[in-house]
C-alpha angles and dihedrals in degrees: 000000000000113000093223088062092059111131123189116197119190134201127166131173104186096288134050130188125197110210103184131228123341128222087265091062093252126139102242123207122200124258096268098049129045140176126197124196097191108103090224103072126241136284100216114033092185095056126095105267129183142198107244103223089190089070090073111090092185105088092212094055092042090054091049089052092053091044093063089075094055127102097233098076116150139166091258091050091054092043090060095056110109104205110072096216090056090043089056091047088052093051090047092051090048091051090052088062098043113006114216128162091222089064091053091054090063093058116098100185107090098218093048092046093050091046089050091052089047091056091049091051092050094048099042098033084224099136095180082084087073088075090066092063119099104188110083096214096059092036088056090050089050093054092043089057090045090057091052092050100040098032087225105133092182086081086073087075089069091064112098103194108080097215091052091046091052090048088052092053093042095050092048094046096048093039092053100031090239109152092181089069090053086069090063091067115110093218117068090204089054089048089054090050089049092055090044093052091051091047092048092051092048095041086235107150092177094063093093091062090055094059120111114270093248093056113089110242101195094086091049093048090050096051096043092040094057094037092054095031089235112154092187089069090052087053089061094058112108099195109082095213094051090044091054091048089051092052090049089056093057113095105214 
């Protein structure tokens, strides 16, 4: 394999587990994090993928590859790795065992560095660390988690990507039965769904009538109507298609 063809692909979903070397002498990464050294990408990003240490003809680099699965990782060990992608993997693996922001600062690959900061924020509950992240997707995930932990939904405003920001507001509103936060959603239809979910959870069929005038109520009436088996709510739906779907959901 040519070194210039090295491709590092990163995925993280809040937690990563390093499982060490397999019987085939491959460096195995857990199910939520994978690395491919292929140069052509990967077919299934959700599958378990491994670095094949056997692909390295240089004995030194092959040994370093195997060493990443060992328990004696240290800063100095990672510092001595020649290839930067493997050096970053080493720092990341080390941070998984003892998260420390100073380790993250050594990582050059953006995705790894942001994921490292994310782990530090999770472990320390110091969400000011989210500010260090450059990629908007993981930064948004960091703030979304911060809102869940701190119950401070104003942190959603720090999220740049609108869909992620709306998810942040929606999850907080429905999780805490706070209809006022539903009004922060950029989509009026999503706001209606937010009210409806809170009403469904409460068994409050009157919640749709409490929605702001500019938020469409048909969606809310439909969800609460079928959830509570209340035909009178279906009667209030203006859209004929939604009204029919609501009636169909009533078991009579």
